[in-house]
SENU-491633 format. One record per residue: x, y, z of N, C-alpha, C, O in turn; residue number from 1. Coordinates in nm, 3 decimals. Atoms other than C-alpha are relative to their C-alpha. Example, Ala and Ser with C-alpha at 12.3 -4.5 7.8 and 13.67 -1.06 7.14 Angstrom:
     n.px     n.py     n.pz    ca.px    ca.py    ca.pz     c.px     c.py     c.pz     o.px     o.py     o.pz  num
    0.089   -0.119    0.000    1.230   -0.450    0.780    0.090    0.120    0.000    0.194    0.118    0.066    1
   -0.082   -0.119   -0.006    1.367   -0.106    0.714   -0.077    0.109    0.073   -0.026    0.220    0.090    2
END
This chain:
     n.px     n.py     n.pz    ca.px    ca.py    ca.pz     c.px     c.py     c.pz     o.px     o.py     o.pz  num
    0.017   -0.125    0.071   -2.088    6.683    1.670   -0.013   -0.024   -0.149   -0.103    0.028   -0.215    1
    0.001    0.030    0.143   -2.009    6.547    1.325   -0.125   -0.077   -0.039   -0.183   -0.053   -0.145    2
    0.119    0.078    0.030   -2.294    6.298    1.340   -0.125    0.087    0.006   -0.221    0.062   -0.067    3
    0.114   -0.092   -0.005   -2.532    6.581    1.437   -0.009    0.077   -0.131   -0.119    0.098   -0.183    4
   -0.001   -0.072    0.127   -2.426    6.773    1.125   -0.049   -0.089   -0.112   -0.126   -0.045   -0.198    5
    0.045    0.093    0.103   -2.478    6.466    0.910   -0.150   -0.021    0.011   -0.219   -0.028   -0.090    6
    0.143    0.019   -0.022   -2.821    6.414    1.066   -0.077    0.121   -0.051   -0.181    0.105   -0.116    7
    0.067   -0.121    0.047   -2.915    6.777    0.995    0.000    0.007   -0.151   -0.101    0.045   -0.211    8
   -0.007    0.000    0.146   -2.796    6.747    0.634   -0.098   -0.099   -0.059   -0.164   -0.069   -0.159    9
    0.094    0.101    0.050   -3.000    6.429    0.586   -0.143    0.052    0.011   -0.224    0.034   -0.080   10
    0.134   -0.053   -0.019   -3.310    6.598    0.730   -0.030    0.109   -0.101   -0.141    0.116   -0.154   11
    0.019   -0.106    0.099   -3.259    6.899    0.502   -0.026   -0.060   -0.138   -0.113   -0.012   -0.210   12
    0.019    0.063    0.131   -3.228    6.673    0.197   -0.137   -0.066   -0.009   -0.202   -0.060   -0.113   13
    0.131    0.063    0.001   -3.539    6.479    0.296   -0.111    0.105   -0.011   -0.208    0.085   -0.083   14
    0.098   -0.107    0.008   -3.733    6.803    0.348    0.000    0.061   -0.141   -0.105    0.094   -0.196   15
   -0.011   -0.056    0.134   -3.603    6.934    0.016   -0.065   -0.092   -0.103   -0.127   -0.045   -0.198   16
    0.059    0.095    0.093   -3.713    6.617   -0.161   -0.152    0.010    0.002   -0.217   -0.014   -0.099   17
    0.145   -0.013   -0.011   -4.066    6.675   -0.034   -0.050    0.122   -0.075   -0.166    0.126   -0.115   18
    0.039   -0.124    0.066   -4.069    7.023   -0.194   -0.009   -0.014   -0.151   -0.070    0.072   -0.216   19
    0.003    0.018    0.145   -4.024    6.887   -0.549   -0.140   -0.044   -0.041   -0.194   -0.139    0.016   20
    0.135    0.038    0.042   -4.359    6.873   -0.729   -0.003   -0.142   -0.055    0.087   -0.183   -0.127   21
    0.013    0.140    0.041   -4.480    6.518   -0.790   -0.013   -0.013   -0.152    0.037   -0.110   -0.209   22
    0.024    0.014    0.142   -4.583    6.587   -1.151    0.128    0.011   -0.083    0.130   -0.028   -0.199   23
   -0.127   -0.013    0.071   -4.221    6.666   -1.245    0.067   -0.135   -0.017    0.127   -0.163   -0.120   24
   -0.064    0.131    0.003   -4.099    6.317   -1.164   -0.090   -0.101   -0.070   -0.213   -0.096   -0.059   25
    0.075    0.104    0.068   -4.201    6.020   -1.372   -0.045   -0.105    0.101    0.035   -0.153    0.183   26
    0.056    0.098   -0.092   -4.428    5.781   -1.185    0.003   -0.138   -0.065    0.000   -0.151   -0.187   27
    0.003    0.138    0.046   -4.424    5.403   -1.213   -0.142   -0.051    0.020   -0.202   -0.033    0.126   28
    0.138    0.050   -0.008   -4.756    5.239   -1.287   -0.009   -0.113    0.102    0.090   -0.181    0.128   29
    0.016    0.108   -0.098   -4.900    4.997   -1.030    0.033   -0.138   -0.058    0.084   -0.224    0.014   30
   -0.034    0.129    0.063   -4.861    4.709   -1.280    0.150   -0.021   -0.004    0.200   -0.131    0.023   31
   -0.145    0.010    0.005   -4.492    4.785   -1.323    0.057   -0.022    0.140    0.150   -0.100    0.159   32
   -0.052    0.010   -0.136   -4.440    4.823   -0.950   -0.020   -0.139    0.059    0.059   -0.184    0.141   33
    0.023    0.136   -0.050   -4.588    4.480   -0.882    0.107   -0.097   -0.047    0.132   -0.198    0.018   34
   -0.105    0.086    0.054   -4.312    4.328   -1.095    0.135    0.025    0.067    0.229   -0.053    0.048   35
   -0.126   -0.036   -0.063   -4.041    4.495   -0.887    0.015   -0.071    0.135   -0.085   -0.100    0.201   36
   -0.021    0.075   -0.124   -3.880    4.321   -0.588   -0.033    0.078    0.128   -0.068    0.017    0.229   37
    0.021   -0.080   -0.120   -3.923    4.612   -0.342   -0.098    0.113   -0.028   -0.118    0.150   -0.144   38
    0.086   -0.117    0.020   -4.169    4.897   -0.286    0.084    0.115   -0.056    0.186    0.153    0.003   39
   -0.080   -0.102    0.067   -4.047    5.168   -0.519    0.012    0.128    0.080    0.116    0.193    0.078   40
   -0.004   -0.125   -0.077   -4.136    5.459   -0.291    0.111   -0.001    0.104    0.175    0.101    0.128   41
   -0.106    0.012   -0.100   -3.896    5.333   -0.026    0.136    0.024   -0.063    0.219    0.096   -0.007   42
   -0.129   -0.015    0.068   -3.608    5.312   -0.270    0.020    0.143   -0.046    0.129    0.199   -0.030   43
   -0.010   -0.138    0.046   -3.681    5.654   -0.418    0.026    0.093    0.118    0.106    0.186    0.107   44
   -0.020   -0.083   -0.119   -3.701    5.807   -0.069    0.145   -0.009    0.047    0.206    0.092    0.083   45
   -0.140    0.017   -0.041   -3.360    5.661    0.019    0.092    0.071   -0.098    0.185    0.141   -0.057   46
   -0.084   -0.065    0.101   -3.208    5.779   -0.309   -0.004    0.152    0.016    0.100    0.217    0.014   47
    0.014   -0.145   -0.013   -3.344    6.131   -0.263    0.067    0.052    0.127    0.107    0.167    0.133   48
   -0.068   -0.040   -0.122   -3.199    6.139    0.085    0.148    0.029   -0.022    0.209    0.099    0.059   49
   -0.142   -0.019    0.027   -2.851    6.135   -0.071    0.026    0.084   -0.125    0.142    0.112   -0.157   50
   -0.016   -0.081    0.120   -2.913    6.338   -0.387   -0.025    0.147    0.032   -0.092    0.180    0.130   51
    0.026   -0.142   -0.016   -2.908    6.715   -0.420   -0.147    0.029   -0.025   -0.216   -0.046   -0.093   52
    0.141   -0.036    0.006   -3.242    6.890   -0.395   -0.050    0.015   -0.144   -0.163   -0.022   -0.174   53
    0.044   -0.027    0.136   -3.254    6.987   -0.761    0.006   -0.121   -0.094   -0.032   -0.111   -0.210   54
   -0.010    0.120    0.084   -3.190    6.634   -0.890   -0.135   -0.071   -0.010   -0.208   -0.083    0.088   55
    0.120    0.080    0.023   -3.475    6.438   -1.044    0.044   -0.137   -0.049    0.149   -0.151   -0.111   56
   -0.036    0.137    0.033   -3.476    6.063   -1.099   -0.094   -0.050   -0.110   -0.216   -0.048   -0.093   57
    0.081    0.053    0.109   -3.593    5.917   -1.429   -0.059   -0.135    0.040   -0.006   -0.207    0.124   58
    0.074    0.123   -0.028   -3.837    5.629   -1.423    0.088   -0.123   -0.018    0.087   -0.213    0.065   59
   -0.082    0.118    0.026   -3.590    5.385   -1.576    0.111   -0.016    0.104    0.155   -0.128    0.131   60
   -0.101    0.008   -0.106   -3.332    5.472   -1.306   -0.062   -0.060    0.126   -0.001   -0.143    0.192   61
    0.070    0.054   -0.117   -3.585    5.401   -1.030   -0.019   -0.151   -0.015    0.005   -0.227    0.079   62
    0.024    0.142    0.026   -3.671    5.067   -1.190    0.131   -0.077    0.004    0.139   -0.186    0.063   63
   -0.130    0.068    0.003   -3.305    4.978   -1.251    0.058   -0.016    0.140    0.113   -0.121    0.173   64
   -0.049    0.008   -0.138   -3.210    5.058   -0.890   -0.075   -0.109    0.076   -0.015   -0.186    0.150   65
    0.083    0.097   -0.069   -3.499    4.847   -0.762    0.040   -0.142   -0.041    0.057   -0.230    0.044   66
   -0.038    0.133    0.049   -3.405    4.550   -0.981    0.140   -0.038    0.045    0.165   -0.153    0.081   67
   -0.137    0.028   -0.042   -3.035    4.581   -0.897    0.004   -0.040    0.147    0.073   -0.135    0.184   68
    0.005    0.035   -0.142   -3.110    4.579   -0.525   -0.061   -0.139    0.019   -0.020   -0.213    0.109   69
    0.058    0.134   -0.005   -3.327    4.272   -0.584    0.103   -0.107   -0.035    0.107   -0.213    0.027   70
   -0.105    0.095    0.039   -3.036    4.099   -0.759    0.102   -0.018    0.112    0.145   -0.130    0.139   71
   -0.095    0.008   -0.112   -2.800    4.183   -0.471   -0.060   -0.083    0.113    0.008   -0.167    0.172   72
    0.069    0.076   -0.105   -3.057    4.047   -0.224   -0.001   -0.150   -0.035    0.021   -0.235    0.051   73
    0.002    0.139    0.044   -3.085    3.727   -0.429    0.138   -0.064    0.014    0.150   -0.178    0.059   74
   -0.136    0.054   -0.012   -2.705    3.683   -0.442    0.038   -0.025    0.145    0.097   -0.128    0.177   75
   -0.031    0.017   -0.142   -2.668    3.734   -0.068   -0.078   -0.119    0.055   -0.024   -0.197    0.134   76
    0.082    0.113   -0.048   -2.953    3.489   -0.005    0.056   -0.133   -0.048    0.059   -0.230    0.028   77
   -0.061    0.124    0.050   -2.790    3.227   -0.230    0.126   -0.034    0.079    0.151   -0.150    0.112   78
   -0.122    0.023   -0.078   -2.463    3.274   -0.042   -0.033   -0.051    0.140    0.035   -0.140    0.192   79
    0.039    0.047   -0.133   -2.639    3.232    0.292   -0.058   -0.141   -0.007   -0.046   -0.217    0.090   80
    0.058    0.134    0.016   -2.816    2.921    0.159    0.107   -0.109   -0.004    0.077   -0.226    0.019   81
   -0.109    0.097    0.006   -2.477    2.752    0.119    0.039   -0.053    0.138    0.102   -0.158    0.150   82
   -0.031    0.046   -0.135   -2.446    2.725    0.496   -0.091   -0.118    0.032   -0.208   -0.119   -0.007   83
    0.080    0.120   -0.028   -2.565    2.388    0.628   -0.102    0.016    0.112   -0.173   -0.078    0.146   84
    0.086   -0.020   -0.117   -2.760    2.542    0.914   -0.145    0.027   -0.039   -0.173    0.085   -0.143   85
    0.143   -0.026    0.019   -3.137    2.551    0.941   -0.033    0.144    0.039   -0.113    0.210   -0.026   86
    0.021   -0.137   -0.048   -3.129    2.879    1.134    0.119    0.086   -0.039    0.233    0.053   -0.005   87
   -0.107   -0.090    0.040   -2.927    3.163    0.984    0.010    0.114    0.100   -0.091    0.173    0.139   88
   -0.026   -0.107   -0.097   -2.769    3.415    1.221    0.078    0.111   -0.066    0.111    0.104   -0.185   89
   -0.074   -0.115    0.053   -2.588    3.744    1.179    0.138   -0.039   -0.053    0.189    0.023   -0.146   90
   -0.131    0.044    0.047   -2.259    3.559    1.138   -0.007   -0.041   -0.148    0.079   -0.004   -0.227   91
    0.016    0.044    0.140   -2.384    3.397    0.815   -0.031    0.119   -0.091    0.018    0.127   -0.204   92
    0.031   -0.121    0.079   -2.528    3.727    0.695    0.127    0.082   -0.022    0.153    0.128   -0.133   93
   -0.125   -0.076    0.012   -2.198    3.903    0.767    0.094   -0.063   -0.102    0.157    0.008   -0.180   94
   -0.087    0.068    0.096   -2.008    3.640    0.570   -0.053    0.016   -0.143    0.025    0.034   -0.236   95
    0.059   -0.011    0.134   -2.250    3.660    0.277    0.010    0.141   -0.056    0.015    0.159   -0.178   96
   -0.005   -0.139    0.047   -2.231    4.040    0.260    0.140    0.059    0.007    0.160    0.175   -0.028   97
   -0.137   -0.049   -0.014   -1.857    4.070    0.325    0.052    0.061   -0.130    0.117    0.166   -0.127   98
   -0.048   -0.049    0.130   -1.783    4.116   -0.047   -0.046    0.143   -0.024    0.033    0.228   -0.065   99
    0.057   -0.133    0.028   -2.012    4.419   -0.074    0.048    0.104    0.101    0.067    0.220    0.066  100
   -0.045   -0.092   -0.102   -1.901    4.574    0.254    0.148    0.033   -0.016    0.193    0.140    0.026  101
   -0.144   -0.021    0.015   -1.531    4.537    0.164    0.039    0.071   -0.129    0.158    0.090   -0.154  102
   -0.033   -0.065    0.127   -1.554    4.711   -0.172    0.077    0.130    0.022    0.171    0.158   -0.052  103
   -0.070   -0.125   -0.027   -1.445    5.045   -0.025    0.144   -0.026    0.042    0.236    0.042   -0.002  104
   -0.135    0.036   -0.043   -1.147    4.884    0.146    0.082   -0.050   -0.119    0.201   -0.023   -0.129  105
   -0.067    0.051    0.119   -1.062    4.709   -0.181    0.047    0.116   -0.086    0.159    0.114   -0.137  106
   -0.038   -0.117    0.081   -1.060    5.043   -0.365    0.118    0.074    0.063    0.208    0.119   -0.007  107
   -0.112   -0.066   -0.069   -0.831    5.196   -0.100    0.129   -0.079   -0.019    0.235   -0.021   -0.044  108
   -0.118    0.085    0.018   -0.593    4.900   -0.126    0.051    0.010   -0.144    0.172    0.013   -0.168  109
   -0.036   -0.014    0.142   -0.597    4.929   -0.506    0.076    0.131   -0.022    0.178    0.133   -0.091  110
   -0.067   -0.129    0.013   -0.503    5.300   -0.483    0.139   -0.004    0.064    0.234    0.052    0.010  111
   -0.130    0.011   -0.068   -0.224    5.219   -0.237    0.099   -0.077   -0.087    0.215   -0.037   -0.098  112
   -0.087    0.081    0.086   -0.082    4.952   -0.471    0.041    0.078   -0.123    0.157    0.073   -0.164  113
   -0.033   -0.080    0.118   -0.103    5.183   -0.773    0.102    0.108    0.034    0.192    0.135   -0.047  114
   -0.097   -0.102   -0.042    0.084    5.455   -0.582    0.137   -0.063    0.021    0.239   -0.005   -0.016  115
   -0.127    0.072   -0.021    0.350    5.202   -0.482    0.063   -0.036   -0.135    0.184   -0.021   -0.152  116
   -0.052    0.033    0.134    0.386    5.086   -0.844    0.056    0.124   -0.070    0.157    0.117   -0.140  117
   -0.047   -0.125    0.059    0.423    5.448   -0.954    0.136    0.037    0.058    0.224    0.083   -0.015  118
   -0.129   -0.028   -0.064    0.706    5.493   -0.702    0.107   -0.094   -0.053    0.221   -0.053   -0.075  119
   -0.096    0.097    0.055    0.873    5.177   -0.832    0.041    0.042   -0.141    0.158    0.033   -0.177  120
   -0.032   -0.047    0.136    0.850    5.310   -1.189    0.099    0.115    0.004    0.194    0.118   -0.075  121
   -0.091   -0.114   -0.011    1.020    5.634   -1.083    0.139   -0.047    0.042    0.240    0.006   -0.006  122
   -0.130    0.055   -0.041    1.295    5.434   -0.910    0.070   -0.066   -0.117    0.191   -0.049   -0.135  123
   -0.057    0.068    0.117    1.349    5.228   -1.224    0.053    0.103   -0.100    0.163    0.087   -0.153  124
   -0.044   -0.105    0.093    1.367    5.541   -1.441    0.129    0.067    0.051    0.220    0.096   -0.027  125
   -0.120   -0.061   -0.058    1.621    5.693   -1.200    0.119   -0.093   -0.015    0.229   -0.048   -0.049  126
   -0.108    0.097    0.016    1.829    5.375   -1.205    0.047   -0.008   -0.146    0.166   -0.018   -0.173  127
   -0.037    0.003    0.142    1.818    5.369   -1.585    0.084    0.123   -0.036    0.182    0.112   -0.109  128
   -0.078   -0.121    0.027    1.941    5.728   -1.597    0.139   -0.011    0.062    0.239    0.023   -0.001  129
   -0.129    0.016   -0.067    2.216    5.652   -1.344    0.089   -0.098   -0.074    0.208   -0.072   -0.092  130
   -0.077    0.099    0.074    2.327    5.343   -1.536    0.045    0.055   -0.134    0.156    0.028   -0.180  131
   -0.036   -0.061    0.128    2.324    5.535   -1.858    0.119    0.093    0.015    0.206    0.095   -0.072  132
   -0.112   -0.090   -0.026    2.560    5.794   -1.710    0.127   -0.080    0.026    0.235   -0.042   -0.021  133
   -0.118    0.082   -0.030    2.793    5.523   -1.580    0.054   -0.065   -0.127    0.175   -0.077   -0.145  134
   -0.043    0.060    0.126    2.797    5.355   -1.920    0.071    0.101   -0.086    0.169    0.067   -0.153  135
   -0.066   -0.106    0.077    2.887    5.687   -2.084    0.141    0.024    0.052    0.234    0.043   -0.026  136
   -0.132   -0.020   -0.062    3.177    5.730   -1.838    0.092   -0.116   -0.037    0.209   -0.092   -0.069  137
   -0.081    0.116    0.035    3.302    5.373   -1.908    0.038    0.003   -0.148    0.149   -0.036   -0.183  138
   -0.028   -0.005    0.142    3.279    5.426   -2.283    0.110    0.102   -0.029    0.192    0.080   -0.119  139
   -0.103   -0.104    0.021    3.496    5.741   -2.259    0.139   -0.053    0.032    0.237   -0.011   -0.030  140
   -0.132    0.052   -0.038    3.778    5.543   -2.094    0.036   -0.101   -0.099    0.144   -0.160   -0.090  141
END
């Protein structure tokens, strides 16, 4: 059910992206596109699939996204090249892309640790207040 809703939302966004007039968006010249690692139309189509209908993408953003994806592809390829095998399989690809796939889990773990540290700080403050009260009582005697 949930995946059907997501599919419908994606289709709506793709249909909405088609409704935006072409002249509004900045186009990349064929010379510039030849210097890019991937076909720009594919990247723009993917981006628009996740952006709101009224959002437009500047030319420099399209180019930057294309180049960044090329850099990620190059890094993953270098990581896979470190394996001594002649034939690369999904296992090697999975290992080379693990860093990028685990970023979300890393952020969740970071939030969990920060929440734990915040709880420790509150415990320390409470202990300091409690000790301060005990010291005041000892000083009175």
